[in-house]
N, C-alpha and C positions, 0 to 999 in steps of 0.2 A: 216142322221143327228144324232148326239149324244146329248141326252137330259137328264135332271134330273127333276123328277116330285116330288114336295113337297106336301104331303097330310096333311092337317091341320084339321082333324076330331076332334081333341081335342085342337084346337087353336094352337098358335105359340108364342114363346118368343125367346129372344136371346140365352139363354142357351139350350133350346130344339133344336134349329137349329144347334148349335155347336155339341150337342150330336149326332144328325142325321148324320152330316158330318163325325164325327169320326167313327161311327158305319158303315157307308157306305164305309170306306176305307181311309179317309184322315188321314195321320199319326199324332198321338198325338204330336210327336216331332215338327212338323211344327207349330202347334198352340202354343206350349210352347216357341219355338224360336220367334214367333211373339210377345208374351207377353213380353219376355225379350227385344226385339227390342224397344218396347214402353217405357221401363224404367220408369214405373210409380208406382213401388212398389206393383205390383199385381202378383198372381200366380194362376195356375189352379189345380183343383183336379178332376181327371177323374176316374169314377168307373162304375161297372156293377150293375144294379138294375132290378127288375121285376115289371111290371105294368100290373095288370089284366092278369097275365100269360104270358106276352110278355117280353122277355129279351131285355133290352135297355141300352144305354150309358147315364150316367148322368155327366154333366160338371158343376162344381161350380167354382166361382171366389172369391178369397179372396184378400182383400186390406190391406196390412200391417198385423196387428194382428186381423183385423175385418172381419167378414163375415156379409153381409146384413141379417137382420132379418125382418120378417113381423112385421107390427106395433103392432099387439096384443101381440106377443111374447116379443118384446122389452119392452113394458110398463108393461107387467106382471112381468118381471124381476125387473123393477124399482119400481113397485107398485105405479105408478103415472098416471095421466091422460094426454091426448094429450096436448102439450104445446100451441098449436095454436087454440084450441077450448075452449069455456067457460068451466070452471071447478069448481066443488063444493068440490073437494078433495084437497089434499096437494099441495103445490107449486111444479112446475116441477124442476128437478135438473138442475144445470148449464150446465152439459154435455148433449147435445141433440143427438138423433140418427141422422145419416147422412142425412136422407131424410124425413124431416117432414114438409116441407113448400110447395112443389110443388103439383100441381093438380094431384090427383090420384096416388101419390107416393106409398101409402100403398095398393098395389094391393092384393086382396085376390086371387092370382093366385096359380098355382100348382108347385111352385119351392121352393127349400129349402131357397133361399135367396130372393125369391118373386120379385126380380127386382123392388124394391121400387124406385130405381134410375131412372127408365126408362122414366120418364118425366122430361124435363128441367123445371126449374121454369120460370115463365113469366118475372119476373124482380126482382130487388133487394129490393123491398119495403116489409118490414115485417108488419104483422098485429099488431094491438094494443096489447101491452103486450107480443108480441112474441120476442124471442131473435134473433139478427141478426146472420147470419152464418159467420164463420170465413173466409172461402175461397170459392169462386165460380169461375168456369171456363166458360168463354164465348166461342162462336164459333171461334173467331180468335185464341185464345190460343189453342183450341183443334185442329184446322187446323194445327197450327205450330207443335204441338207434333206429330201428325200423319205424317206430311210432313217430319220431321227429322228422322223418324223411318226407319231402314234398311229393308224395305219390298218392294215387287213388286209395281212399280209405278201405274199400273192399279188398284191394290187392294187399294192403297192410295186414288185414285180418287173415287172408289166405297164407301169406308168407309166415306169419307168426304161427299159424296152425301147422305148417310143414315143419318148422323148427321144433315145435312142441312134440310132434310125432317122433322126430329123431330123438329128442331128449327122453321121451317116455320109453322108447325101445331100449336105449342104453341103460336107463335107470332100472328097468326090470331085469335086464341081463346081469347087471353088476350088483343088484339088490341095494341100491342107494336111493334116497329121495331125488326126484327129478330136479329140484333146485340145486342139487350138488353136482349135476352134470355140467361140465365146462368144455368149451371149445378152445383150441389153441388160437392165439391171436391171428396169425396169418390164415390159418384154416377157417376160423370163424368169418373172416372178411371174404374169403373165396366162396365159402358156403352161402353167406348172405347175398353175394352178387348173383350166384346161380338161382337161389331160391326166390329172392325178391324179383329178379328179372323174369323168372318163370311165372310168378303170380301176375305181374303187370302185363306180360305178353299174352298169357292165357285170357286175361280180362279183355284185352284189346281185340281178341278174335270175334267177340260179339256172338258167341254160340250159346245155345240153350243148355248144352251139356257136352262133356268130354267123355268119350267111351274108350276103353283100353282093351287091347288084345291080351291073350295069355302071354306071360313073360318068359322068355328064354333066359334062364339064370346062369347058364354055363356050367363049368365043372372044375375039377382039380382042387387046389387048396390055396390059401393066402397066408402069408407070414405076418403074424401079429406080435405085439409086444409080449403077449403071454404064451406064444407058441404058434404052431401051425393049425389052422382051422379049415375044415372043408367048405367049399363054395356050395350054396350061398353062405355068407358070413352070418353069425348069430343075429346081429341087429337087423340084417336084411330079412331073415326068416321071420323075426318078430313083426317087422313092418308089413310083410306081405301075407299075414294071416287072413284067410278068406279069399285071397286072390288065386286064380289059376296059374300055375307055373309049370315049366318043364325044362329039360336040358337037351340040347341038340347034340351034345357030346363035345363041344368045344372046351378045351381045357384052359379056361380063363374065367375070371369073374366078370360077368356081363351086366349084372344089375348091381349098382352101387347103392349104399344106404340113402344118399341124397335122392337118387333117381327113384328108389322105392318110396321114399316119403312124399315126393312130388306126386307120383301116381296115386298113392293112397289118399292124398288130400284132394287132388283135382278131379280124378276120374269118378263119375257117378256110378259106373258099373263096368263089368268085363263081359265081352262077347266076341263072336266072330264078326267078320266085316259086315256092317249093317247095310240095309237097302237105302241108298241115298242117291241123289243126283249130284255128282261130283262137280265142285267149282274149281278147286285148286288143291295142290298137295305140296309137301316140302320134305326134304331129307336133311337130318342132322347127323353129322359124322363124328365118329371116334377117331383115334389116331392110328390104331394098329390095323393090319390087314389079316383077315382070316381066310384060309383057302376054302373056296366054295360058299362063303357066307359074307354078303355085303355088310360091312360094319357101320350100319346106319340105323336110325329110327325114322319112321315115316309118319307124317301127320297129314291126314286127308280131311278136307272141309267140304261140307255140302248140305243140301236140304233134303229132309225126308219128304218123299212125294206126298202131296196133299190128298191123293186118292187113297192112301193107306189109312187104316183105322188109327184113331188117336193113340199115340204112344205115351206111355207113362213108365216111370222107373219103378221096379219092384224090389223091395228089400225085406229081410226078415227082422222082426222086432220081438222082444219079449214083453209079455203083459203080466204085470204083478197086481194082485188084488188082495185086499184085506177088508173085513167088516169091522167097523169101530162103533161101539155103542156106549162107551164110558170114558171118552176122551174129551178133555176140556177144549171147546171150540178155538180158544186162543192158541192152544198147542197145535191144533190141526193146521191152522194157517202157517205156523212156523215150520211144520213138517213139509208142507207144500213148497215153501220157499227153499228149504234145504234140498229137497229132491231135485228141483230144477237147477239149483246151484251145482249139485254133484253130477249133473250130466243127463238127467231124465229128459227124454224127448218131449214128454207131456205128462201132466199129472192133474187129476181132477177128482171131485167128490160128488156123489149122487145120494140124496136122501133115500133111505130104505127103512122098511118096517121089519124088525128082526124078531127072533123068537121071544116068546113071552110078551109080544106086542110092544117091545121097546123100540123107540125111534133111534136110528143110527145113521151112519154114513158109510157108503161103499167107496173106499179109496182105490183108484185105478192109476197105475203108472205104466207108461210106455217107455221102453229103453232099448239100447243096443244090447244084444245077447251077452257081450263081454262085461257089461256094467251090472248085470242082473244080481249077482251075488252081493256086490257092494251095496246096492240100493236096498236089497232085502235086509241086509244087516242094519241099515239105517232105519228102516221101518220098524224092525223089532226093537231097536234101541230107543227110538223117539216116540213110539205109540204104545198103546196098551194091548195090541192084538197078540193073540197066541198062535196065529198061523197066517202064512202068506201063500196064496195060490199063484202058480206060475204056468204059463203056456206060451208056445211060440206061434206067431201068426205072420202072414205076409201082408204088407201094405203097399199100395200103389200111390205114387206121389207125382205131382206135376213138376216140370222143370222150374226151378226157382233161381232167381238171381237178385242181387242188390244193386241199386244205383243211388247216387247222392244228388239231391236237389238243394238249391240255395233259396232260403227265405230271407226276409228282411231281418230276422233274428239270428240266423246261422244255418248251418247245413243240417239236413234231415235225411236219413236213409229211407228209401222206398223199397219194400219187398214186392217183387214182380213175379207172378206165376204165369206160365204160358203152356200151351198145348199145340203141337204141330207148328210151332213158330208164331202162334197168335196169342197175344196177351189175353188171359182170361180174368185176371184180377190183379189189383195193386193196392197197397195200403202203406201209409206212413208208419215208421217204427215208433211204437208207443213210448219207449224209454227216451228216445231222442226228443220227442215232442213234450213229454212230461218235464224233462230237464230244462228245456227252453222256456216252458210256461212258468216254471218256478223261478228261474233266474231273471226272466224279463217281466214277470208279473203280468202275463198275458193269459187269457182264458185258454185252457187246453184245447177245446174244440176249435178255437180260432187258429191255433198253430197247425192242427191237423188238417183243417180245411185249406190253409194257405199252402202247406206242403203238397197236398193232392193237386191243387191248381198249378203249382210250379211244375209238377211232373207232366200234367196234361199239356201245358204250354211248351214243354221241351220237345214235343213231337218224337219221343223216343219209342213210343209204342209201335 
């Protein structure tokens, strides 16, 4: 199995991850082409720096003629106080910095532009006396921009998933619908570059899975529009639920929300350094120097020795079960669709003989533990059951990835499963094939067969 191990001993942010990717061998041109494909007026600056004696790659993002500045540097230049906090000094200027409203925007992290954009705002309500922002991008607009970009479809899905994780965290913290979460215009552009380049770069590594170390979150506090908050910031805490974290005592915010969202989405699991045959490694740098702590993230790529037993990922899932003996079969089909639409990992029914010899159906749902309450409520609402059983189980899964193949009728995604680096199974995505069959008036089995042949001809196995 080919893996990438991400070490976050000095935290993680979007630009640190991009630097590690480039340093580990991802071509800079690939990231530059990705930025151009987004067509949002951004550009990359890639350079070599040294952090505590370690040579590393630094990636900075510029939007138009602006580069993000940390809050204290911006207001030092303007010689004014923060516009959204009570001030005894002069009135703020009409032109505000791009990221002065959202929670924890002004991270005192270790990057030259400090990723002040990395939190979406909770909503468009300005505080008393604060200026309203000229333009803010919501998730639908960001999805549209990413969807139109000429990049790998699987990378698009990953990038959108990272943005949705960010939005979901802020929505929960501020108790607003996720569709009301908005990003400042410049901040959204900067975040899109970090996130989409991270997705494209990770895809290009060609690894079966990315594993992450425990995360050093730092300490101290960050100044936000709503006051001073302890590190890690609320959105970061929400994003890192289930992840192992610690603080080395450095009084700075080391894990930014964008970094947390990238790790949450890309990493299959968290562990100590795995047993691998190392091929190469790379270091991505932040901007600040910390005494005794190299301010870098390290990405190591290698192969799991074939002599080792087959490695599979283990995760906890919740199993929900309900016996149904008086439910209209048409309603049962609708319930199955709803459960899958609402995030169930799997749902199925088994014919059973119930008490009083009544035929019935055993409904079984597999889901993430955090989705269990919501899906239980759906089962109670949509079926006739009076009780839902619940238990926690571990499941082992093979490494999986998606690739696109081209048929004469259009692109089809292929799901590929592998164990220890060897492909064990592959199959065309049913929904892609069904759509093409309906649009092109071609038998479904013909489309599926052609997609499978296209994959085997590609020599990607």
